[in-house]
C-alpha positions, 0 to 999 in steps of 0.5 A: 455716904458710900461705907468706909472701912480702915483696915489696920495692920496689913501688910502689903505684899508681906511689907510692913505694916500699915494702915489701909483707908477705904471710902466711895470704892478707892482707898482713900490713904495709906500709911502708920496710924491713919486716922478717921471718924465712922468707919468701920475697923478691921484688926489685919495684925499679921494678915497679907493684903494683896489685891483682889484676885483675877481668874482667867479661866471659870466655867460658871455654866449659866446658862443651861447648866445650872444644876452643877454652877450658876453665876450666882454660887460661882462668884460666891466660891470666888469671892471666898477664894479671895478673887474680885473678877472672873473671866466666864467661859463660852461653853454654856448652852446656849453657847455663848457666841452672840451678844446677847448670850454675852451680855446675860452672863454680864449682868448675871454677873453685876446682879451677883454682886460678888465678884465682876464677871467678864464673859468669854466670847466662843471663837468659832459658832457653837463651839462646832469648830467651823466657822467664826462667832460674831467676834465684832459683835460681842466686843461691841456689847455692853460685855465688851469682851476681849478674850475668845476661846472654845475652850474645852475644845480646840480650835484645830483648823489652822486657817480658822485661827489664822483668821480668828487671830487676824479678826480680834487684832483689830481691837486688841484681843486675845484667842485664848486656845485649848491645846488638844490636838483632837485626832491624836487624843480620840479616846484618851483618857490619862497621862500617856505614860507609865500610869495609864499604861498601868492601869489600861487606859488610853493614852493621852499624849503630852504631843497632841499639846505641844503641836499645837502651842507650837503652831499657835505661837508660829501664826500669832507672829506671823499675824501679829496678834495676841495668843494666850495658852490656856492650862500648859501642862507639859515640860514641852509646852512650857518649851516652845512658849520659853522660844515664842517669847524670847523672840519676842512674839505676842504669845501670853500663857496660864497653869492651873492649881492642880497642874502645879500640885496633882500628878497622874500618880492619884488616877490609880485608885481609878477616882475619877476625881482626878480626872480632867482635861488636860490630864495630871502629867509627871511630877516632871512636868510639875516642876517644870511647870512650877518653875515657869510660872516662877521665871515669868514664861508662864504668865499666870494661875489660872483655876480653870475651876469646872463644876459638875454634878455629883452623878457626872463624877462619881461614875466609872473612870470613862464614862465621868465628866472632864474637870475640877473645882478650885477657885475656893482653894487656888490661893493656898495651893500657889502657897504651898507649891510655890511660896513654901517652897521658895520659888515665888514672894507674895509680890510674885503671888500678886503679879501672876494672880491678879496684875498679869491675868488682869493685863492679859484680859484687859481688865480694868479696875483690877490687877491695880497695886494697893496705892492710894488712889486705887479702886478697893479690891483687895484680899486679906491673907492669914499665911500663918494658919494652921493648915487645915483638910479642904472639905467637899463642901463650899459656896460652889454647887458641885463637889469635885475638888481633887483637895478634898481631905488634903491638908492646905495652909493659909486661910482668905480672911476677907475681900473686898470689891470696890470696898465692899466686903464680899467675904469678912471672917472667911465668910460670904457677908450676904 
């Protein structure tokens, strides 16, 4: 007989407290004063129940960079952050550009068991931007790939981008673009503006992102195929995406937690923990990104969890690796940036961090409402937990969190994956 759980008094999406009975990996009953025999009980008084979070943009590094992260450690970090599914980006070594590699990543996720791992396939062979990767065979593989991205690099060639969009249209795939014009960002180190000038760091202009976003929105409309914009970081990109959506074009977009909270002012001390691609932008950009997430122009939050070994970050700025970890802190950052500011309620958080990313990624069984007969993928969150300083140390193998020492509200208390707890009382169950 499978594990049975009775969660007592949880506020589903912060509504009135209810009991949630979990049996055979499914939610079998929701109501008040639910009774059953033999179920393990969890007192969820004061806790908010959310559908399990879904990340469209995670770097798990395996195969090839196990010194930075593995599927095991990365999905453990995901579970502690309230995630039940993550999309693993393709810039591994070897690159996830064949059926063999994406199936390897998918199977590693199933073995780890902390969260479902949905591989993202590369758009171009070897991320080289020269020819299309084996999109069809990855789509037909056991991993059932539907999202393709050269993330970390831009598909800069417009003809190649058009061909990719045309190819994936046949099986309802999506091309997720890392919008960065390579010619406009050669040697770039920090957002082009007052801070880069003051620090003497080569500027990264907003137009390098916005030009690619505009071009690809037009291509998606021309082809009639789905485009997803990764880690939107500028107010100008928001304006372009809003325009594309107003025309009904098949465009979606994501924003990272760090771009919702941090600005380029943090680079003042040359600490490479704040070096990220795309770079941290201005307070005006942050305000616009928050508003765009709140009004739905930006569809979802995606972590762009990018772990690196200590030696890759603790070096001079110009030599340091790009990227930040984010899985364990994402929900708490959104709580601080969007909920505490009144821009989103918990229904909105569930939509932006579970429902929409699952829909964009075509991920069955995730992002579904917490209701009778739904898969028991859920997160219990304590919004009233006292804010505490974030530690550098977590389940991830890497320590490059930009939030270390920052006080963030809330606490992830439990995470359930198909009815099995992966996290209880804020700790991994195995």
